[in-house]
Backbone bond lengths (Angstrom), bond angles and torsions (degrees), N, CA, C in turn:
res aa  C-N    CA-C-N  psi(-1)  N-CA   C-N-CA  omega(-1)  CA-C   N-CA-C  phi
1 M - - - 1.445 - - 1.535 108.32 -
2 R 1.327 116.38 141.74 1.467 121.87 175.59 1.523 108.50 -86.93
3 I 1.309 115.40 122.56 1.459 121.04 -174.07 1.524 109.95 -124.14
4 L 1.334 114.68 128.41 1.458 121.53 173.14 1.521 107.65 -99.90
5 V 1.323 116.35 123.81 1.454 121.85 174.80 1.527 105.51 -106.48
6 A 1.331 114.60 96.42 1.463 121.17 -171.33 1.520 111.72 -85.78
7 C 1.306 115.58 140.93 1.469 123.66 177.28 1.526 111.40 62.19
8 E 1.318 115.78 39.53 1.460 120.39 176.86 1.517 109.02 -121.07
9 R 1.327 115.55 122.90 1.461 119.87 176.56 1.524 111.93 -107.54
10 S 1.336 117.49 -16.95 1.469 120.63 -176.53 1.519 112.72 -75.74
11 G 1.321 117.73 -28.26 1.460 121.26 -176.98 1.515 113.93 80.97
12 V 1.324 119.22 0.42 1.463 122.26 -175.01 1.529 111.61 -61.78
13 V 1.312 117.51 -51.06 1.476 120.52 -178.11 1.528 109.90 -72.64
14 R 1.317 116.75 -45.77 1.471 120.41 177.88 1.522 110.89 -53.50
15 D 1.330 116.82 -49.44 1.462 120.80 -176.50 1.521 112.57 -67.22
16 A 1.334 117.67 -31.70 1.473 120.05 176.23 1.527 110.23 -63.97
17 F 1.330 117.29 -41.45 1.469 120.29 177.93 1.524 111.21 -70.33
18 L 1.329 117.62 -41.09 1.468 120.66 177.75 1.527 111.17 -59.46
19 A 1.336 116.40 -40.79 1.468 120.90 -177.93 1.531 112.24 -62.70
20 R 1.321 116.26 -22.74 1.471 119.79 179.51 1.530 111.90 -104.35
21 G 1.332 116.44 18.88 1.456 120.65 171.59 1.512 117.30 88.36
22 H 1.308 118.25 8.89 1.460 120.49 178.49 1.526 110.72 -85.26
23 D 1.307 115.92 156.44 1.461 122.77 174.89 1.522 106.82 -90.93
24 A 1.321 116.69 90.80 1.464 121.93 -174.78 1.519 110.44 -114.39
25 V 1.337 115.05 140.11 1.456 122.46 179.02 1.525 107.70 -133.62
26 S 1.330 116.63 133.21 1.462 119.41 173.57 1.522 108.60 -96.68
27 C 1.321 114.89 159.17 1.456 120.98 -179.99 1.520 108.56 -146.45
28 D 1.311 115.61 137.04 1.463 121.47 175.65 1.521 107.86 -158.19
29 L 1.298 116.05 170.17 1.460 120.43 178.08 1.523 112.05 -75.47
30 V 1.337 116.47 -11.46 1.465 121.91 178.99 1.528 109.27 -125.64
31 A 1.310 116.32 167.38 1.457 122.10 -179.70 1.525 111.47 -64.64
32 S 1.318 115.78 154.96 1.460 121.72 174.99 1.526 109.58 -70.72
33 E 1.319 115.88 149.39 1.460 120.77 177.05 1.527 111.79 -69.92
34 V 1.330 116.56 -25.62 1.462 121.96 -176.67 1.525 109.38 -129.98
35 D 1.320 116.15 158.20 1.457 120.42 178.53 1.525 110.26 -64.86
36 G 1.305 114.79 148.69 1.454 121.84 177.75 1.513 109.28 150.78
37 P 1.333 116.68 171.26 1.464 120.31 -179.35 1.529 111.05 -62.60
38 H 1.321 116.18 114.49 1.465 121.43 -174.72 1.522 109.09 -149.13
39 V 1.313 115.25 136.11 1.459 121.35 176.47 1.525 108.31 -111.18
40 I 1.305 116.21 126.90 1.469 120.47 172.39 1.520 105.58 -89.78
41 G 1.327 115.49 111.95 1.452 117.92 -178.21 1.514 112.44 165.60
42 D 1.315 114.36 -163.44 1.453 124.01 -174.34 1.531 110.77 -79.93
43 A 1.317 116.74 113.32 1.467 121.47 179.77 1.523 111.47 -62.58
44 L 1.328 118.08 -35.61 1.467 120.30 179.66 1.516 111.76 -64.94
45 E 1.307 116.33 -39.60 1.467 119.47 177.89 1.525 110.38 -60.38
46 L 1.314 116.99 -45.44 1.469 120.41 177.48 1.526 110.95 -65.28
47 A 1.329 117.06 -43.13 1.465 120.87 -178.08 1.528 111.37 -61.79
48 R 1.304 116.94 -34.44 1.471 121.06 -177.84 1.520 113.32 -83.65
49 S 1.328 117.70 -0.86 1.462 121.39 -175.19 1.525 113.38 -74.05
50 G 1.332 117.66 -15.73 1.460 120.48 179.44 1.514 114.83 77.86
51 R 1.317 117.71 14.70 1.472 121.38 -176.62 1.520 114.64 -96.01
52 W 1.329 118.18 1.65 1.463 120.05 -167.03 1.516 112.64 -116.71
53 G 1.338 115.44 145.07 1.457 121.30 172.67 1.518 111.70 -92.09
54 M 1.325 115.81 -24.56 1.465 120.75 179.62 1.525 108.97 -152.21
55 M 1.336 114.32 147.91 1.459 121.08 172.30 1.522 108.29 -131.44
56 I 1.318 115.32 132.60 1.453 122.16 169.65 1.520 104.81 -115.06
57 A 1.335 116.71 118.42 1.459 120.70 -172.90 1.525 110.87 -119.14
58 F 1.311 114.40 140.64 1.457 123.63 -179.70 1.530 108.80 -122.40
59 P 1.339 118.08 68.09 1.463 119.23 -177.34 1.528 111.06 -59.97
60 P 1.324 116.87 143.83 1.467 119.48 -179.36 1.532 111.22 -54.57
61 C 1.325 115.53 136.48 1.466 120.41 -176.54 1.530 112.29 -97.79
62 T 1.313 117.47 1.06 1.465 122.54 -173.79 1.523 113.53 -49.26
63 H 1.323 117.45 -41.09 1.461 121.10 -176.11 1.522 112.45 -104.84
64 L 1.349 116.49 7.25 1.462 121.32 -173.81 1.529 114.74 -119.31
65 A 1.316 117.85 -35.67 1.467 122.51 -172.62 1.524 111.86 -66.24
66 V 1.321 116.07 135.13 1.462 120.00 -178.90 1.526 112.06 -68.21
67 S 1.320 117.58 -14.35 1.466 119.40 175.53 1.530 111.25 -63.10
68 G 1.328 116.89 -20.20 1.458 120.87 177.75 1.520 112.99 -109.84
69 A 1.335 116.94 27.80 1.467 121.26 -174.83 1.523 113.62 -58.61
70 R 1.318 117.42 -28.41 1.474 118.23 -177.95 1.526 112.09 -64.92
71 W 1.338 117.80 -17.88 1.465 121.51 178.38 1.534 112.69 -98.62
72 F 1.346 117.00 -0.07 1.470 119.68 -177.40 1.531 113.92 -57.91
73 P 1.338 120.57 -42.63 1.472 118.29 -178.98 1.533 113.06 -56.18
74 A 1.310 117.72 -43.55 1.468 120.64 179.34 1.525 110.85 -68.24
75 K 1.326 116.83 -37.90 1.463 120.63 -179.09 1.528 111.72 -70.54
76 R 1.326 116.51 -31.37 1.472 120.00 174.15 1.527 109.76 -70.71
77 A 1.323 115.71 -44.54 1.467 121.31 -175.31 1.533 112.53 -61.42
78 D 1.324 117.18 -37.96 1.473 118.66 -177.62 1.535 113.43 -97.56
79 G 1.345 116.67 3.72 1.464 120.62 173.97 1.518 116.32 88.57
80 R 1.331 118.41 -4.65 1.472 119.69 -178.30 1.526 111.75 -60.41
81 Q 1.331 116.02 -41.76 1.458 119.08 -177.01 1.532 111.54 -67.74
82 Q 1.321 117.45 -41.59 1.467 120.40 179.46 1.528 111.01 -65.86
83 R 1.331 117.50 -37.61 1.469 119.85 176.93 1.532 110.60 -65.59
84 A 1.331 117.17 -39.05 1.466 120.68 178.56 1.533 110.60 -65.22
85 L 1.331 116.75 -42.34 1.468 120.62 177.76 1.530 111.10 -64.94
86 Q 1.328 117.16 -39.43 1.468 119.69 178.30 1.521 111.07 -64.54
87 F 1.328 116.77 -37.59 1.465 120.54 176.70 1.527 110.30 -59.94
88 V 1.325 117.21 -43.61 1.464 121.07 178.37 1.530 109.71 -63.23
89 R 1.323 118.25 -45.99 1.476 121.40 178.17 1.531 110.54 -57.70
90 D 1.330 116.18 -43.29 1.463 119.98 -179.72 1.525 111.68 -64.59
91 L 1.327 116.94 -40.45 1.469 119.58 176.00 1.529 110.47 -62.68
92 M 1.337 116.68 -44.12 1.461 120.71 -178.83 1.524 112.39 -62.48
93 S 1.316 117.27 -29.67 1.465 120.00 -176.30 1.532 112.72 -98.80
94 A 1.319 117.75 10.08 1.468 120.91 178.65 1.532 109.73 -60.95
95 P 1.344 116.71 148.09 1.469 120.53 -178.72 1.535 112.31 -78.47
96 I 1.322 114.79 64.75 1.461 122.38 -178.26 1.526 106.89 -128.06
97 P 1.343 118.41 130.37 1.475 120.32 -175.12 1.529 115.01 -59.59
98 K 1.329 117.50 -39.28 1.463 121.15 -177.33 1.522 108.73 -123.42
99 I 1.344 115.55 127.11 1.464 120.00 -178.05 1.526 110.16 -136.51
100 A 1.328 115.22 137.30 1.462 122.41 169.19 1.527 107.22 -126.90
101 I 1.326 115.74 127.80 1.456 121.87 174.41 1.519 106.14 -110.71
102 E 1.336 117.42 128.60 1.461 122.89 -178.50 1.521 109.22 -114.66
103 N 1.331 116.57 136.21 1.460 122.35 176.40 1.522 107.80 -162.47
104 P 1.328 117.75 156.81 1.463 119.01 174.32 1.531 109.90 -71.17
105 I 1.318 116.96 -177.21 1.461 120.73 174.68 1.528 106.59 -56.01
106 S 1.327 116.02 123.24 1.461 118.69 -171.52 1.520 111.35 -152.37
107 I 1.322 114.43 178.32 1.463 119.66 179.53 1.527 112.19 -77.24
108 I 1.312 117.92 -2.84 1.468 119.46 172.21 1.522 108.27 -55.51
109 S 1.331 116.10 -38.24 1.475 121.83 -178.22 1.514 113.03 -61.13
110 S 1.323 118.29 -36.15 1.463 121.04 -178.09 1.523 112.72 -96.43
111 Q 1.319 117.92 -25.61 1.459 120.66 -175.88 1.529 114.12 -97.13
112 I 1.328 117.37 -24.41 1.471 120.30 -179.72 1.532 109.34 -118.68
113 R 1.329 116.60 -68.29 1.465 121.13 174.51 1.521 109.51 -169.85
114 K 1.310 114.92 160.83 1.463 120.80 178.04 1.530 108.99 -65.64
115 P 1.342 117.09 150.88 1.465 119.04 176.94 1.526 110.54 -69.88
116 D 1.309 115.27 155.37 1.460 120.22 175.50 1.520 110.99 -74.96
117 Q 1.340 115.72 -26.54 1.460 119.78 -175.27 1.525 109.52 -158.43
118 I 1.331 115.66 148.96 1.462 122.03 170.31 1.524 106.27 -121.10
119 I 1.324 115.89 122.45 1.463 120.91 -178.71 1.524 109.55 -113.56
120 Q 1.331 115.19 166.35 1.459 122.76 179.13 1.539 109.10 -132.62
121 P 1.334 118.11 146.86 1.467 120.34 176.70 1.532 113.12 -57.36
122 W 1.353 118.00 -33.86 1.464 120.37 -177.75 1.531 111.88 -67.26
123 Q 1.314 118.06 -13.25 1.472 121.43 175.17 1.529 111.25 -82.16
124 H 1.334 116.19 -8.74 1.465 120.70 -174.49 1.528 111.95 -134.38
125 G 1.349 115.86 36.06 1.453 120.84 170.31 1.511 118.54 93.12
126 H 1.338 118.08 4.17 1.464 120.74 -179.48 1.524 108.89 -117.89
127 G 1.321 117.66 124.80 1.461 121.53 -176.84 1.511 113.23 -76.42
128 E 1.305 116.73 55.20 1.462 121.44 -177.37 1.519 110.46 -139.66
129 T 1.325 114.87 161.06 1.461 120.45 173.72 1.526 108.41 -111.10
130 K 1.296 115.42 138.96 1.466 123.29 173.99 1.527 105.42 -170.02
131 A 1.315 116.23 91.65 1.464 120.16 -178.63 1.525 109.19 -58.50
132 T 1.316 114.88 124.56 1.458 121.55 -176.94 1.516 108.72 -127.29
133 C 1.326 116.29 121.35 1.465 121.81 -178.34 1.526 110.14 -90.18
134 L 1.331 114.68 144.55 1.459 121.48 175.19 1.526 109.17 -125.89
135 W 1.323 115.87 128.02 1.458 122.64 171.67 1.523 105.06 -107.77
136 L 1.336 116.64 120.46 1.457 121.50 -169.01 1.527 112.96 -117.41
137 K 1.319 115.05 145.67 1.469 122.58 172.93 1.524 106.68 -130.29
138 N 1.328 116.50 115.80 1.469 123.44 178.45 1.528 113.51 58.41
139 L 1.315 116.62 31.32 1.465 122.29 175.17 1.522 108.35 -130.12
140 P 1.342 117.89 144.71 1.460 120.00 177.42 1.519 111.74 -76.03
141 L 1.320 115.85 160.40 1.462 120.57 172.08 1.521 108.22 -60.96
142 L 1.325 116.98 147.30 1.461 120.32 175.88 1.525 109.40 -76.42
143 T 1.307 116.08 132.48 1.452 122.60 175.89 1.523 108.63 -92.01
144 P 1.338 118.68 136.01 1.471 119.30 177.29 1.526 111.44 -54.38
145 T 1.318 115.78 140.35 1.466 121.10 -176.57 1.523 113.39 -109.91
146 D 1.330 117.44 -24.19 1.470 120.22 -176.23 1.528 108.50 -163.80
147 I 1.324 116.90 85.72 1.463 121.15 -178.61 1.523 108.84 -74.60
148 V 1.337 115.79 125.63 1.464 120.69 -177.07 1.520 110.57 -127.13
149 D 1.338 115.12 162.80 1.461 122.19 175.76 1.525 109.62 -87.43
150 G 1.332 115.80 -173.91 1.458 121.34 175.81 1.507 112.61 80.27
151 R 1.294 116.64 45.47 1.462 121.11 -172.33 1.524 112.35 -78.49
152 E 1.310 114.96 88.32 1.456 123.65 -176.00 1.532 109.96 -104.93
153 Q 1.332 117.29 150.65 1.467 121.85 177.82 1.524 110.38 -97.00
154 R 1.308 118.05 56.00 1.455 122.54 -176.83 1.523 112.07 -60.37
155 V 1.318 117.64 -46.40 1.463 121.55 -175.74 1.525 110.39 -63.30
156 W 1.313 116.90 -42.67 1.465 121.80 -179.15 1.526 111.06 -65.18
157 K 1.334 117.07 -30.62 1.462 121.55 -175.69 1.528 113.97 -88.73
158 L 1.306 119.16 1.60 1.460 120.58 -179.84 1.525 110.19 -57.65
159 G 1.295 116.20 133.12 1.459 120.81 180.00 1.519 111.96 -77.31
160 P 1.324 116.89 168.58 1.464 120.88 179.27 1.533 110.90 -59.08
161 S 1.320 115.74 137.50 1.462 121.75 175.32 1.524 107.89 -168.42
162 P 1.316 117.41 164.00 1.470 120.03 178.21 1.534 113.25 -64.24
163 T 1.337 117.31 -22.56 1.475 120.64 -177.37 1.533 112.70 -105.97
164 R 1.309 117.81 7.85 1.470 121.29 -175.20 1.530 112.78 -57.10
165 A 1.307 117.43 -49.28 1.468 120.21 -178.13 1.524 110.75 -61.42
166 M 1.316 116.89 -41.50 1.454 120.92 179.99 1.525 110.73 -64.73
167 E 1.336 116.96 -43.57 1.460 120.49 179.57 1.529 111.80 -65.88
168 R 1.322 117.19 -38.10 1.464 120.91 179.81 1.521 111.76 -67.97
169 S 1.323 117.04 -28.10 1.457 119.70 -176.45 1.523 113.61 -91.41
170 R 1.307 117.75 -7.97 1.468 121.51 -176.90 1.535 110.93 -63.76
171 T 1.334 115.89 132.26 1.467 121.64 178.59 1.524 109.36 -75.77
172 F 1.314 116.25 135.85 1.467 121.35 176.01 1.525 109.09 -68.73
173 T 1.331 116.97 139.87 1.468 120.47 -177.06 1.524 112.33 -61.90
174 G 1.329 117.39 -33.48 1.465 119.72 178.44 1.523 112.10 -64.56
175 I 1.321 116.91 -35.58 1.470 120.43 176.69 1.519 109.49 -70.72
176 A 1.329 117.59 -42.47 1.471 120.57 177.39 1.523 110.47 -59.93
177 D 1.331 117.66 -42.98 1.460 121.16 178.79 1.532 111.45 -64.11
178 A 1.336 116.80 -37.71 1.471 119.80 176.74 1.524 110.45 -64.26
179 M 1.330 117.15 -40.81 1.466 120.26 178.18 1.525 110.64 -59.48
180 V 1.335 116.34 -45.27 1.458 120.05 -179.63 1.520 111.63 -64.54
181 S 1.327 116.58 -49.13 1.469 119.20 -175.30 1.517 113.01 -68.66
182 Q 1.340 117.52 -28.65 1.456 119.67 -175.84 1.527 113.79 -102.36
183 W 1.313 117.68 -23.02 1.464 120.75 -179.76 1.517 113.46 -110.46
184 G 1.333 117.13 -19.98 1.465 119.67 -175.68 1.499 113.27 -86.33
C-alpha cells in the first residue's frame, strides 16, 4: 500500500511501515531527521495528488492544543488558529481512502468533530502518559498491544530547549508499530 505520512519529520511512523514492506513516504516543510523517503514540501499538495491508499497525518498542534489555551485569544485574533483548523479540515477531506489524523487534546474536538479514539503510550509498551487523539476515516480503532505500568508524564515535563517542541511531538515507536500491524 502507498502511504503518505504527512507532517512527520522524525521518520518514526514512515520507517515502521517501510520495515513491513509498505511504500511509505513522509512529508514536511523541513528535512527528515533520518534518511528515508521524504518530501520537503506541502503535505496538502501531495495528499490531493490521488496517489495514496492511506494517509497518517500529524498536523502541527501549536495553535490547536489546549495545553496552550492561554494564547488562544491572540491566535484567534490574528487568524493563526483558523488557518490551523482549515489545514486539519483539508487533510481530513483529502481524496485518500484511509485517513488517520493525530493530535493531542485540542480544539479540533470542539471546532471540527470529536476524535474517534484517544490512545496512550502506556497502552503500547511505553510507561508514559500522553493523551493522543485519533480522527479516523475507514480505519479501525487501535487495540492496545502492550499495556505497561510506570505511567509518567515525561513528555509534558520536558524543560525549555530548542528541540522541546520536536521531542514532544515525536510518535512513540509502540504506537507506530500498532498502526502498522493494525492498519497496514
